[in-house]
N, C-alpha and C positions, 0 to 999 in steps of 0.2 A: 538483521534487516529491520528497517524502519518504514513507517508510513507518515505522511504529513498529517498533522492534526487539522490543518486548514490552509487556506491560501497564504502565500508569503511573497513579498516583493523586495526588490533592492534596485538601486540605481547608482551608476558611477560614470565618470568621464575619463576616457583614455585618449590622449593626444587629440583633443578637440571633438572626438566622436562621443555621443551620448549612448549609453547602453542601459536599457530598462529591462529588468527581469521580473517575471512573475511565474510562480510555481504553484501547483494545486494538486490535491489528491484526485485521482480518477479511477473508476471501476472497470472500464472497458474502452476499446478503441473508439467507439462512437462518442463517449464522453470526452476522450482526449482530443478528438478532432473538433468537437463542439467548443471546447475550452480554447483551443488555438484560434479558431475562427472568431470567437467572441472577443478575444483579448489582443488580436493583432491590430497594430496601429496603421491606419491607411496612409498617414503622412511619413511613416518610418521608411528609411532606405531599404532595410531588410528586416523581416520577421522570421528568425531562425528558431527551430524548436527540436525537441526530442521528447519521447515518452517511453515509459517502460511499465509493463504490467506482467509480472511473472517472468516467463521466458520470452515474451513478445516485446518487440520494441520497433520504433521507427524514428527517423530524424530527417531534417531538411536544412539545406544550406541557403535556400531562398535567394539564389543569385550570387552568393559569395563563392569564391573559388572552392571547388570540390574538396571536402574533408576539413574545411577550416572553421565550420560553425556547428552544424548539427552533430557531428561525431564528437567534438570536444564537449558539447552539452551533455550528450549521452554518457561520456566518460566521467563527467562530474556527478551525474546521477549514480553511476555504479560506484564511484569513489566514496560517495557519502552513504552508500548502502541503503538507498531509498527505493521502494517498490510502489507500484500503483500511483505513478506521478507523471505529470506533464510539465515541462519547463519551456517557456517561451522567452527568448532574448531578442528584443527589438533594438535596432541600431539606427541612429540618425548620423549620417556621415558628416564629419566636421572639416573635411578638406585635406586631412593628412592621411596618406596611405600607411597602413600598418604592416603590410607584407603578410605572407601566408602564416608564418610563425606567430606574428603579432596578433593576427585575427584569431588563431586557434587559442592563444593565451587569453585574449580578451573575452571571447565567447565562453570558453571553458571556465575561466576565472569568475566571470559574472554569474554563471549558473551555480558554481560551487559556493560562492559567497551567499547567494540567495538561500540555497539549501542549508548552509551552515547556520544561518540566522533563523530558519524556519523552526517552528515547534514540531517536534517529532514524537511519535509513539512507537514502541517496539512492536513488531509483528509477532504474534503468538500463533504457532502452528496448532491447529485444532484437529481433533479426531471425532468422528461421528460414531456414536454407539447406540445400540438398542438395549434397554435394560428391562427384562421381564420381571415383574414383581407380583407375588401372590397377594390376594386380599388380606391375608393374615399378617403380612409384613409391610403393608402399604403405609400405614401411619408412621411407623418408625423410619422407614426409608425416606419418605417425603421430608420428614423433619431434619434428617441428617443431610439430605441433598441440598436443602436450603442454605446450609452453613458451609458447603463445599465451594471454595474460592475459584472463580473463573468458569464455573459450570453454567451452561445455558440449556434450559429445558425447552425443547422445541415444541413438542406436543405429547399428549398421553392418549394412547389407543386402549380403550377398555376391552377386555376379553372375558370369556366365561370364568376364568380362574383368577383374574387380577387386571393388571395394566402393563402395557409396554410403553416405557418412557424413551423418547427419542432425544438424545443428549448430544451436546457439543462440549467437549472437555479439552483443555490444553494437553497436547500430546505427552508432555513430561509428567502430567498428573494422572493420566489414564490408568496406569498400573495401581496407583494408590486408591483410586475410586473403585476399581474392580475388587481389590482386597477388602475395602471397607464394606462393600455390598455383600460379599461372601460371608464376612464376619457377622453382619447384621442379620442375615437370613440363614445362618448356619449352613451355608453352601447350597441353599435351594435356588438362588438366583445368580446367574452369570451373565455379564454383559457380553455382547457380540458386536462386531462392526456393522454399522448401518449401511445397507446396500441401496437405500432410496436415493 
């Protein structure tokens, strides 16, 4: 799965109709709707779109025959394995009818081309952990955590005996982090899932 690094655009002409596509990363439905509203062309014949955030998605044919625009755009998003994205394809009718199959290919193909050209980053699944560390182990653990790739330290809550580190670590690296901490502290510290 991938996320877009930033906005991407593409444009093409299909049988005298102009198709302009813009795709952008979005974090939630409100951001997706705002992106679509801000980037729709008032003079376009149709502004068709789709967005996907995790398991949630929406799409619109904006007056094109049902299933010929929004759904093909969503299928392009899924085909390119992109998440947290909104894609808008604006069409200026050129006088030649494309038919339902031609419309689906034009909208889906425009979205797929834009997403193919976009700069993407892999989505890394993260796990939230709490790591209690005694004062006697604090300096050593802090030094080693700084060198652990992909680790994000959210906050430190100091306690009577040490500190609780709230961490985000790539899921695939969580077992290695847990093992490292056990070795550094001779088994005195064990990470647990963060319930916050």
